[in-house]
Residue, then its C-alpha position, 0 to 999 in steps of 0.5 A: m654787844a651793841k646791835l645795828l640793823i640795816l634794813y633796805d629795799s632796792q629796785t635796781g641794785n643801787t641802794e643795795k650797793m649802798a647798804e653793803a657799803v654801810a654795813e662794811g663801814a659799821r663792821l669796822v667798829a669793834g663791839v658792834e654786831v651788824e645785820l643787813k636785811y630786807y625785812a624785820r618784824p616790829e619786835e626785832l626793831a626794839e632789840v637793836s641799838a640803832i637802825i639804818f634804813g635804805s630806800p630808793t625814792y620811788y614816785h617821790d616817796m620811800t618804797l612800799p616794803v620800807k613804808q610797810m615796815l615802819e607802819e607795822a612798827a607803829r601799829a605794834n607800838v614798838q618803842l624806839k625812843d632814843k635809839v639811833g636812826a639813819a637813812f640812805g638811798s638812790y634816786g633817779w629824779s627827786g631823792e626824798a625817801p631818806e629825809l622822809i624816813l628820818e622824819i618818821l624816825k624822829n617824830r613818830f618814834g623819838m629816835k636820835i637821827v643822823s642827819p641829813g640822809l645820804t642820797v645818790l643819783y643813780t649808781p653810787s660812785e666809789a666816793t659815794l660808797e665811801k660816804c656810805r661806809k662813813l655813815g655806817r661807821t658813824v652810827a656804829e661808833s655812836i652806839v658803842g660810845k666812841 
């Protein structure tokens, strides 16, 4: 069974709502095991077929917990080449975090990314949550060959 890991941080609960919707969409795809977490050890990243990161934008950057997970994986030389990666997040005034994450996933780890990153200003609407579900479903389908 293909494994999809959704890792996220949330400051106000908005990115958490998005993460839950991404997981809902991914769970609609048969043959995919979906795990939703705040943190994963570097070796856990190597055990999955796809990783979707969620981070709000905080001072024009991803949050520290997400940045630390990526740095830990880089220091541990975790092999993520050709795994599928995606990113999402909420923001209050700028919204760069998902694109910064995708840049790292592609250029540092050699992952196949789903682009662009999904962003929402403040609280996600039902329409945005549906986009999150679609993102989860798209990534899940890509790892089971649909």
